[in-house]
N, C-alpha and C positions, 0 to 999 in steps of 0.2 A: 068255405072259400080262406079265408084266412087266415083259419087254423091249419087248412092243409100247408098253405105256403109258409108258416113259420116252422114246419116239419122240416124244412127242408137247409140244411147249412148255410146255402148261400144268400137266402133270402136274409135268413137270421144275420149273416154277417153284414150285408147291405144297411140294413134298418140299420145295424149297431154303431157302423160306420158314421153314418148320418145324423143322428142323435148325438151321439159324442161329439161330432164336430160341431153340430150346431150348439150343444152345450158349453164347450169350450170357448164358441163365439161369443157365447154370452156372458162367461165370466170376463171376456175381457173388455168389455163395457162397464161389468157393473163390481168388480173389487177393485178396491181403493189401490192405489199404488202403495207399495210397503216400502220400511226403509231396509238398509239402506239401498241393496244392490238397484232395484227393478226404477225405484223413484230417484235415485242419483242419474241413470240413463236418461231416463223420461226427462229430466231438468235439464242436462246436459242439452240434450236434443232441444227442448222447446228454448233456452236460450240461445242455441244455433239458430234456431228458423225466426226469432225476435231482433236478434243483432246482424241478423243476414251475414253473420260471417259464418262459410261453410267448408273452410278450409284449417283452422285450429280450433278445435272443441274446447268449450269451457265449462268448467265446471263450477263456476261463479262468473260473476262481472268481471272480465279483466284477467280472468286466473285460468292460464291454459288446462287442459287434463291431456297429460301424456302419456295413460296407460294403456291406451288402447286406440287401435285406428278408427277412423270414423263413419265403416259403411253401414254399421247399424243404425249409428246416429243419423246419417242422411238419412234411412227411410224413415225411419219416426220422424223427424222433421220433414220431411215434404210429405210424409201423410197428414200432419199439423196442417200443411197448407191447404190440403183438401176436406180434410174432415173437421178443424178447429183444434185448439191446444184442450184435449182431455183424454183417459184413460184411453178410452177404445182405439183412438190414433196411433197413442203412441205403440200400443200391442200390437195394433193390426198387420204390421210387415211382417212379424215373428211367425204370426199364425199364416199367415199367405204364405212365407217359405216352406213351411210344414206340409201344410195342406201340398204345394208344388211336389216335395217328396213325397206324400200318400200318390199322386196321382203318378207321376213319372215310374216308380214301383210298383205300382196298378199294372201302367200299359207293359211293363217290363215281364211279369210275372203271366199277364193274361196270353202272351204269345207262345208261353210253354203250356197255357193247356190249364192254368189256375185260374182262380176267382181274381177280377178286377181287385176285389173290396177286400181281399187278405191281407196285404201288406198294411193296409189302413186300418184294419181290425187289431192287427198285432202289434204295430204303432201303436196305436191309439189307446191301446191297453196297459201297454208299459209306463209304468209312474213317471220315468225321466221325457220320456217323450211327450207324454199328456202335459205334464207340467209347462213343458218349452213351448207347445205347440200356442204362444198367445203369451210370451215374458217379454218384458223388454231387457235385453241382454245383448251379448256381441256374442252368445253360444250358440245361438240358433243359426246364426249367419254364417258361424264357422261351420256346422253342422252339413248345412246346406252344401257348403264351399268342398268339402271334403267328397260328401256324398256325388256330387257332380263329377268331382275328378275322378275317384275310383270306379264309377260308373262308367263313365267316359274313356277309362284305360282299358277298360275289360271291351266293351261294344268294339274299340278299335283293333284289338289285338285280336280281336274273333271275327273281323273283318275280314272281307277279300280285298276289300280296294278301300282306300282313303276316303272316310264319309265327315259329317260334319262331327262328329264324335271327336274326331282328332283335332279338330280346332277348339272343341267346347272345353276340353281338358285343359287348354294354354286360358281360356278367360276362367273356367273356375279356379288356377292358381293365380290370377291375376287378380280376381275379386278375394281370393282368401288372404292375400297380403294385404286388403283394405279393410279386413274381416277382424284377423288376428294378427298379423304381421307374419313373420316367416314359422309360425307353430304349424302351418299349413303346410311346409314341407316337413315337417318335422311327423307330420301325423301320417302322412301320405308315401313320401320317397320308399324308407325304409321296406316297409312291406311291399311295395312294388319291386322293388330291387332284389329283396329276399324270393319272390314268387317266380321272378326271372332268372335267378342263381338254380332254381328245383330244375329247370330246362333251359342249358343255355342257348339253345336255337329261338328264347324266344328275344334276347338280345337284338339279333339280326332281324327281325321280325318288329320289332321296336323303332328300329331306325328306318325301316323301308317302308312302316305304315302310319308313320309320326312326321308331320313338317316340324321338325324339329327348330329348324332356324325361325321359321314363320313364326312358329309358337313361343318361341321365346321373345321374340319383337310384340306377339300380342299380350304376352305377359306384362312385356316392361314395361308397353304404353298402357297397359290399364294399371298395374300396382306402384309403380314408382315415382310416379309424378308427384303426387301429395305428397311421399315423405320428402321430396326435393322441397316443396312449396313450406312443409309445415318445419324443417329446419328456420329454414329463410326468415318465416315471421315468426316462430319462436327456438331460438337458438338456445343447444341443450337438449332437444326434444331426444334425437336420436338417441343421444348416450343413453340416455334415462333409461327409453323403451327397447332398444336394443341389449343393453347391458343390464339394466336394473331387471326389466320386466321377462325377458329370456334366460337370463343366467341365475343371478342373485335371488329372485323370487322361490326358485324351485331347490337351489343349493342351501340357502341361508335358512336355517328353523325360523320362523317369526321375523322374519325380513324386516327391518327397521327403517329399510331404505325407502318403503313405501309414501308417496307422497300422498297416498287419499285414501288411507285408514293403514289397517294392519293384517301381517301374512295370517293365513289359514292354517295354524298350524297343527296337523294330523299325525298319528303314530304311521311309519313308513308300512308301506303295503294296502292303506287304508282305500286305496280306489278297487281294488277288489272287492271289498264290501259295500261300497256304494253301489257296483256294477251288481252284486247278487239283491241285494235291496232295492234298486230302481229300475233294476232290469226283469222283476218278476211279471209275470210267472214264467217269462219264455226264455231266459239265460239258465236257468236250471234245465229245463227242457233240452236246450241246445246242448249243454255241458254233458247231459247222458247221453245223448246222439254222438256224440263227439266221442265220447269214450268207447261207446259200443263200436263205433266204427273205425276206430284209430287205426286200425291195421289198412284201410284204404284210403284214408283223408288227402294223403299226397299224391294218390294216384288218380284223384278226379281234380279237373282244373279248376273248376268253378268252387268245388268245395274249399281246394289250399286256397284259394283265392282271397276267398271272406273269411278262414280261419286268421290268416294272416293281417288281415284289416281288423278282425274283431278283438286279437290280442295283443297286438302292437302298442295301442293307445295306452289298457293298463300296465304292461311292461315297461312300458318309458316311463310313468309316472309310478313305480311301486317303490323308488327309492326316495320320490320327492315328500317332504313334507307339507308343503304349502300348497293345498290341494282341496277342492271341492267336489260334490257329486256332480257337478256341470261337467267336471271333465270327461264323465262317460258317455255323455251323449249324443259323440260320433260313432261309437259301437254301435246304438241303436239299430242300425239300418244293416249289419250284416248278421245281425240275431234275426232279425226279421226275415231276412234272406234264407238263411238256412233254415229255419223254421218253415218258410214256404216250401223250400226244397224237401221237406221231411214230413209235410201234411198230410200226404197221402199213406204215411205209414202209421197214423194213429186211426186205431178203429173206434175210441170212444171219443168224435170229435165233438160232439154235444155237450159233453161231461170238461174239454178242454174250454169248450167255447165260454160255460158257464164260471166254470174258475177264471178265465180271464175277466170276464165282467165286474169281477168285487172291486177292482181298485175304483173303476169310473164307478160302481155304484156306492161306494163308500165318499168318491167326490161329491156326488151329487145330495147325497144326504150331508154333509158337511156343508154345502153351499146353503141348502135349505132352510137349517139351522144359523147359518150366518143371516141369511137375509131376514130374519124375524130382528135383527138389531141388537138383539141380547150381550153379542158379543164385542159391539162396535168399541166400546171402551177398554178393550184387551188385547185389540189387532195394536200390529207395529205400523202405524200410522198416524199421521196428525191431522190427516182429511176431517173426521168427525168431529174432535173437540175444537177443531178452526170453524165448522160450521155450525156449531153448536155457541161459539162466541158472537161470531156474527148475526146468528139468529136472535141474540141476547140483545146487543149493542145496535141503535139505528143511528150511531154515527159511525159511517165507513172509513171517514178519513182518521182515525185515529191509528197514529204509527205502530208496527208490532216487530218486535227486538226480540232475540233469541240472546239467552243467557251461554255466553262460553261456546257454544257451538249450536251450527243451524241444521237442524234434521232436511233431509232433500225433499222428502213430502212436505215439509213445510214450506220452502222455495216454492215448489211448482205450483200448490195448490193454493199459496197467495201472489201466484205470477211474476215471481220474484221480488215482491214487495217487500219480505221480511229481511230487517236488517241485525248486523251481530253487535254484540257488546262482550267484549272480552275481557276487561279487567274495571278498575275501580274510578279509574281515570276517565274513562268513556259514559263512564255513569254519570260525572259530572256533568259533560257537554250534553248528553242526550236533555239531562234533566233540564239543564238551561233553555237549551232550542224547542222542547217539546212541556206543553203545560200538565198531558194526560199521554200515557203510553200503556202497551200489553206489554208484558214482558214472560216471553216463554221459556220454561227451563225444564231440564231433564230431573226428576227426583234425587237422582244420585249428585246432582251439583248443585241443590236449591238451597242448601246449608253455605255453600259459599258466597251466595250475595251477601255484599256487604249490610252489617246490619242498620247502618245509618238508610240506606233507601231501602231495605228491605220493611222497616217500619214505615216507609210511606205508602205501600202499597197491601191490596189486599188481595187473597187469590178469588177468583172469578171463573176458572173450571178445571178438571183435573183429571186425568183418568190412570192408568197403572203404573204408566211411566213418565207422562209430562203433568205439569203446571202451569198455569197461566195465572198473571196479578197482572191487577190495575192499579193504578197511581190514584191515589186516595183524591 
């Protein structure tokens, strides 16, 4: 009976989606927070929840974090309130948003006769989407808002009367402003405008089907108050965030104005390679089908809508040098919808399913190896080295300091108790204040510890990038 069921593509899709989703949920609770990005956002949310400062996110106590709006931080901080401060709680909101997109997409395609599980299968076997189904970052919230805006726009334009989708468009826009700022408009308005230009009658339909004035008020009420209060409580935020993060970051290679790290300098056009790599195997198939049907693309409302949604983001980031692979996350949805549209055209569906499962299977194998613990000292996190330190030392009250710079994972896993020594003068103060301390340092800065103090300490823990010393 079971063997017969597995001959059905629908059953395989169903089982695959459930198992991959459960596997991804397992990862949210068992993989340590990695430096820098994920641990940073988890720590910002932890500080928010601890200090009850919900307006201005802080990258450390008393130090405002101006780089991103607070939506994803709010979600993680609220999750801490419910589940406690841990990896699962920090990642669960991202997992939930991704699964909501899977469900919404499934409901959409089900009405056209496709399997409810097909969108979930395509998305959860796409590396970029699977990775971000449970990662602490701002990108999943942005992807969610972009997707809801685009779907709402399409649903509204294709409806004979005003529906809740009309208002949902503006709700998503307001939330998008809180997810990653004006970028939400940059990624959605141009493709929507171009799509309307393909048939100018759509502009008339737009104003008749959308409650524009009410919608703008909804967006403003959701998205703008926080910006006002953030600037009031932390003057200078708007200048840094609007000018620095939205212009200089993408115009200036290796932008030096970044207060919280450094620009991610990449060759121009790298966004396309990111899309080809992290969109495997589906984006290649979509490109093939688009080329094969290139003469009819613009004659089909749905296909032309998806094509503009798909290509606008990489086109926009083509000339930018400061990019990450996460920037392609919003295009995973149009890739999926295009695959669903052409799904019945493929004769070898079982072969396609097997190929798509390669990445999730590799992920399961990799996790199984990691679960053995043999690579604990190779992972980009301070969790394990700090755990080993605490296990070896009965006195939990010995203060822990970082030399030169703190790792965000170190801050998170010490509940913010890790302190910082920046120079020799501070060493004097610390050594006078405490008889015994732990000193955590990156191996690359270990030689910069003043010899006078280095002689007073011995190595107690070490991994591939970090060393921990204790005073004699």
